[in-house]
C-alpha positions as CSV (number, residue, x, y, z in Angstrom):
1,X,2.4,24.9,-108.1
2,X,2.3,28.5,-106.9
3,X,1.7,29.6,-110.5
4,X,-1.2,27.2,-110.7
5,X,-2.6,28.4,-107.3
6,X,-2.3,32.0,-108.4
7,X,-3.9,31.1,-111.7
8,X,-6.7,29.3,-109.9
9,X,-7.1,32.2,-107.5
10,X,-7.2,34.6,-110.5
11,X,-9.7,32.3,-112.2
12,X,-11.7,32.3,-108.9
13,X,-11.7,36.0,-108.7
14,X,-12.6,36.3,-112.4
15,X,-15.3,33.7,-111.9
16,X,-16.8,35.7,-109.0
17,X,-16.7,38.8,-111.1
18,X,-18.7,37.1,-113.7
19,X,-22.2,36.6,-112.6
20,X,-23.0,34.2,-115.4
21,X,-20.3,31.6,-114.5
22,X,-21.1,28.1,-113.6
23,X,-21.6,27.4,-109.7
24,X,-20.0,24.0,-110.0
25,X,-16.9,25.6,-111.4
26,X,-16.8,28.1,-108.6
27,X,-17.0,25.4,-106.0
28,X,-14.1,23.4,-107.6
29,X,-12.0,26.5,-107.7
30,X,-12.6,27.2,-103.9
31,X,-11.8,23.7,-102.9
32,X,-8.6,23.7,-104.8
33,X,-7.6,27.0,-103.2
34,X,-8.4,25.6,-99.7
35,X,-6.4,22.4,-100.4
36,X,-3.4,24.4,-101.5
37,X,-3.6,26.6,-98.4
38,X,-3.7,23.5,-96.1
39,X,-0.7,21.9,-97.8
40,X,1.5,25.0,-97.6
41,X,0.5,26.1,-94.0
42,X,2.4,24.5,-90.9
43,X,0.4,21.9,-89.0
44,X,-1.7,23.2,-86.1
45,X,-2.9,21.3,-83.1
46,X,-6.6,21.6,-82.5
47,X,-7.7,21.1,-78.8
48,X,-11.4,20.3,-78.3
49,X,-13.3,22.9,-76.2
50,X,-14.1,20.4,-73.4
51,X,-10.3,19.7,-72.9
52,X,-9.0,23.2,-73.1
53,X,-8.9,23.7,-69.2
54,X,-7.4,20.2,-68.6
55,X,-3.8,21.4,-68.9
56,X,-4.3,24.2,-66.5
57,X,-5.9,21.8,-64.0
58,X,-3.0,19.5,-64.3
59,X,-0.6,22.3,-63.6
60,X,-2.5,23.4,-60.5
61,X,-2.7,19.8,-59.2
62,X,1.1,19.5,-59.6
63,X,1.7,22.7,-57.7
64,X,-0.7,21.7,-54.9
65,X,1.0,18.3,-54.6
66,X,4.4,19.9,-54.3
67,X,3.1,22.2,-51.5
68,X,1.6,19.3,-49.6
69,X,4.8,17.3,-49.9
70,X,6.8,20.3,-48.6
71,X,4.4,20.7,-45.6
72,X,4.6,17.0,-44.7
73,X,8.3,17.1,-44.9
74,X,8.5,20.1,-42.5
75,X,6.2,18.3,-39.9
76,X,9.0,17.5,-37.4
77,X,9.2,15.9,-33.9
78,X,8.5,19.3,-32.3
79,X,5.0,19.2,-33.8
80,X,4.4,15.7,-32.5
81,X,5.5,16.7,-29.0
82,X,3.1,19.6,-29.1
83,X,0.2,17.4,-30.1
84,X,1.1,14.9,-27.4
85,X,1.1,17.6,-24.7
86,X,-2.3,18.9,-25.9
87,X,-3.8,15.4,-25.8
88,X,-2.3,14.7,-22.4
89,X,-3.7,17.9,-20.9
90,X,-7.1,17.1,-22.4
91,X,-7.1,13.6,-20.7
92,X,-6.1,15.1,-17.4
93,X,-8.8,17.7,-17.5
94,X,-11.4,15.1,-18.4
95,X,-10.4,12.9,-15.5
96,X,-10.5,15.8,-13.1
97,X,-13.9,16.8,-14.3
98,X,-15.3,13.3,-13.9
99,X,-13.9,13.0,-10.4
100,X,-15.4,16.3,-9.4
101,X,-18.8,15.3,-10.7
102,X,-18.7,12.0,-8.8
103,X,-17.7,13.7,-5.6
104,X,-20.5,16.2,-5.9
105,X,-23.0,13.3,-6.5
106,X,-21.8,11.5,-3.4
107,X,-22.0,14.6,-1.2
108,X,-25.5,15.5,-2.4
109,X,-27.0,12.0,-2.1
110,X,-29.2,11.8,1.0
111,X,-28.6,9.0,3.5
112,X,-31.2,6.2,3.7
113,X,-33.4,5.7,6.7
114,X,-34.6,2.1,7.4
115,X,-38.3,1.8,8.1
116,X,-39.4,-0.9,10.6
117,X,-42.2,-3.2,9.6
118,X,-40.6,-4.5,6.4
119,X,-40.8,-1.2,4.5
120,X,-38.1,-0.2,2.0
121,X,-35.6,2.3,3.2
122,X,-36.4,5.9,2.3
123,X,-33.9,8.7,1.7
124,X,-33.6,11.2,4.5
125,X,-34.6,14.8,3.9
126,X,-31.6,17.2,3.4
127,X,-32.6,19.1,6.4
128,X,-32.5,16.1,8.7
129,X,-29.4,16.0,10.9
130,X,-27.6,12.8,11.6
131,X,-26.8,12.1,15.2
132,X,-23.7,10.0,15.8
133,X,-23.5,8.2,19.1
134,X,-20.2,8.8,20.9
135,X,-18.0,5.8,21.1
136,X,-17.6,4.6,24.7
137,X,-14.1,3.2,25.4
138,X,-13.9,0.6,28.3
139,X,-12.6,2.0,31.5
140,X,-9.5,0.3,32.7
141,X,-9.7,-1.3,36.1
142,X,-8.3,0.7,39.0
143,X,-4.8,-0.2,40.3
144,X,-4.5,-2.0,43.7
145,X,-1.6,-2.8,46.0
146,X,-0.6,-6.3,47.0
147,X,2.2,-7.3,49.4
148,X,4.2,-10.4,48.4
149,X,6.6,-12.1,50.7
150,X,8.6,-15.3,50.7
151,X,10.4,-17.1,47.9
152,X,9.8,-14.7,45.0
153,X,12.4,-12.8,42.9
154,X,11.4,-9.4,44.1
155,X,9.4,-9.5,47.4
156,X,7.5,-6.3,48.3
157,X,4.5,-4.2,47.5
158,X,3.4,-4.3,43.8
159,X,0.7,-2.4,41.9
160,X,-1.5,-4.5,39.7
161,X,-4.9,-4.1,38.0
162,X,-8.0,-4.6,40.1
163,X,-9.0,-7.7,38.1
164,X,-5.6,-9.4,38.4
165,X,-5.3,-12.9,39.8
166,X,-2.6,-14.5,42.1
167,X,-0.6,-15.7,39.2
168,X,-0.5,-12.1,37.8
169,X,0.8,-10.8,41.2
170,X,3.5,-13.5,41.2
171,X,4.6,-12.5,37.7
172,X,4.7,-8.9,38.7
173,X,7.3,-9.6,41.4
174,X,9.5,-11.7,39.0
175,X,8.1,-15.2,39.6
176,X,9.1,-17.9,42.0
177,X,12.7,-18.6,43.1
178,X,14.3,-22.0,42.7
179,X,13.7,-22.7,46.4
180,X,10.0,-21.8,46.3
181,X,7.2,-24.2,47.1
182,X,3.8,-22.6,47.1
183,X,2.2,-25.9,48.2
184,X,-1.4,-25.9,46.9
185,X,-1.7,-22.1,46.5
186,X,-4.7,-21.3,44.2
187,X,-3.0,-19.2,41.5
188,X,-6.3,-18.5,39.9
189,X,-7.8,-16.8,43.0
190,X,-9.0,-13.2,42.7
191,X,-7.2,-10.6,44.7
192,X,-8.2,-7.3,46.3
193,X,-6.4,-4.2,47.5
194,X,-4.3,-4.7,50.7
195,X,-3.8,-8.4,50.3
196,X,-0.7,-10.3,51.4
197,X,0.6,-13.4,49.6
198,X,3.0,-15.7,51.3
199,X,5.2,-18.1,49.3
200,X,6.9,-20.9,51.2
201,X,10.1,-22.8,50.5
202,X,10.9,-26.4,49.8
203,X,11.9,-26.9,53.4
204,X,8.7,-25.3,54.6
205,X,6.0,-25.4,51.8
206,X,3.5,-22.7,52.1
207,X,1.1,-20.7,50.0
208,X,-1.2,-18.3,51.8
209,X,-3.4,-15.4,50.9
210,X,-4.0,-13.0,53.8
211,X,-6.3,-10.1,54.4
212,X,-7.9,-7.9,51.8
213,X,-11.5,-7.8,50.5
214,X,-11.5,-11.5,49.7
215,X,-11.1,-12.4,53.3
216,X,-14.0,-10.1,54.3
217,X,-16.2,-11.5,51.6
218,X,-15.5,-15.1,52.6
219,X,-16.1,-14.3,56.2
220,X,-19.4,-12.6,55.4
221,X,-20.6,-15.5,53.3
222,X,-19.5,-18.2,55.8
223,X,-19.0,-17.8,59.5
224,X,-19.5,-14.6,61.4
225,X,-17.4,-13.3,64.3
226,X,-13.8,-14.1,65.2
227,X,-11.7,-16.6,63.4
228,X,-11.2,-20.0,64.9
229,X,-7.7,-21.3,65.7
230,X,-6.6,-24.4,63.8
231,X,-4.4,-25.5,66.7
232,X,-7.2,-25.2,69.3
233,X,-10.5,-25.8,67.4
234,X,-12.7,-28.7,68.4
235,X,-14.4,-31.2,66.0
236,X,-17.7,-29.2,66.2
237,X,-16.0,-25.9,65.6
238,X,-14.2,-27.2,62.5
239,X,-17.4,-28.7,61.1
240,X,-18.9,-25.2,61.3
241,X,-16.4,-24.0,58.7
242,X,-17.7,-23.6,55.1
243,X,-16.9,-26.7,53.0
244,X,-15.9,-28.8,56.0
245,X,-17.9,-31.8,57.2
246,X,-17.4,-34.4,59.9
247,X,-14.9,-36.3,57.8
248,X,-12.8,-33.3,56.8
249,X,-12.8,-32.0,60.4
250,X,-11.4,-35.3,61.6
251,X,-8.7,-35.2,59.0
252,X,-7.7,-31.7,60.2
253,X,-7.5,-32.8,63.8
254,X,-5.5,-36.0,62.7
255,X,-3.0,-33.8,60.8
256,X,-2.6,-31.5,63.8
257,X,-1.9,-34.4,66.1
258,X,0.5,-35.9,63.7
259,X,2.6,-32.8,63.0
260,X,2.3,-31.2,66.4
261,X,0.5,-28.0,65.3
262,X,-0.2,-25.7,62.3
263,X,2.5,-23.1,61.7
264,X,0.5,-21.5,58.8
265,X,-3.0,-21.6,57.4
266,X,-1.6,-22.7,54.0
267,X,-0.7,-26.1,55.5
268,X,-4.4,-27.0,55.2
269,X,-3.6,-27.7,51.5
270,X,-1.4,-30.6,52.6
271,X,-4.4,-32.5,53.9
272,X,-6.0,-34.9,51.5
273,X,-9.3,-33.7,50.2
274,X,-8.6,-30.0,50.6
275,X,-8.2,-28.6,47.2
276,X,-8.0,-25.0,46.0
277,X,-11.8,-24.5,46.1
278,X,-12.2,-25.8,49.7
279,X,-9.1,-24.0,50.8
280,X,-10.4,-20.7,49.5
281,X,-13.5,-21.2,51.7
282,X,-11.7,-22.2,54.8
283,X,-8.7,-19.9,54.8
284,X,-10.5,-16.6,55.5
285,X,-12.2,-18.1,58.6
286,X,-9.2,-19.6,60.4
287,X,-6.1,-18.5,62.1
288,X,-3.0,-20.1,63.8
């Protein structure tokens, strides 16, 4: 074969050296030489031009993927903790900023002033000053002194508020004893400074309010002058008392004759028809 190829090559060279040789013969000789060269040479891979950079791109992609995988693998809990701290700090700062903005808006908003006549309220000018009326606390009533004697737990002088009633004074001295009998004492009666309250017993029922401003007021609104004596007053004198008519005057005289005499003004409350209201009118104007 080599001899034939060398012979064909020699023939090709001699054919080229002869200008008058046949062109067809020259072409056959060249094709035969090329075929022989392809059969004897090792196979060679031919890569198209458009795919020549593909292998290099594949290598770069593989290298980049390895780098990314390595970076993800090295992303530890410390990184997560750092990111969490940054996010938390951002949230806190945003909340603080919003709170400051809202506070500034509230402080800067002018108060509204209502306009009489059905008009809509208008915001006050920033220069207008708001006048706040001072709160007035109620003044507590002044203390007064009242003397309590008789069947109470702690007889003596007691200090009570000026608007206290008889029942408040009794409570201030510890209340009634087991032997007490205040008869028809008006526990709701108002008291004044310097009064004396007498509480009787079951053997001698009594409930009397003596002296003080209440006596003076009752005297001024009813009779004037000296008090009349229950044991010596006549029918006409008793009828002159406030709240006492002819019938009631007769009952007073009948009770006096039946019991001998009055030992206290509070015994008037034992007479039928004399309640707390009438007694409060009579008591300041009579005496024993």
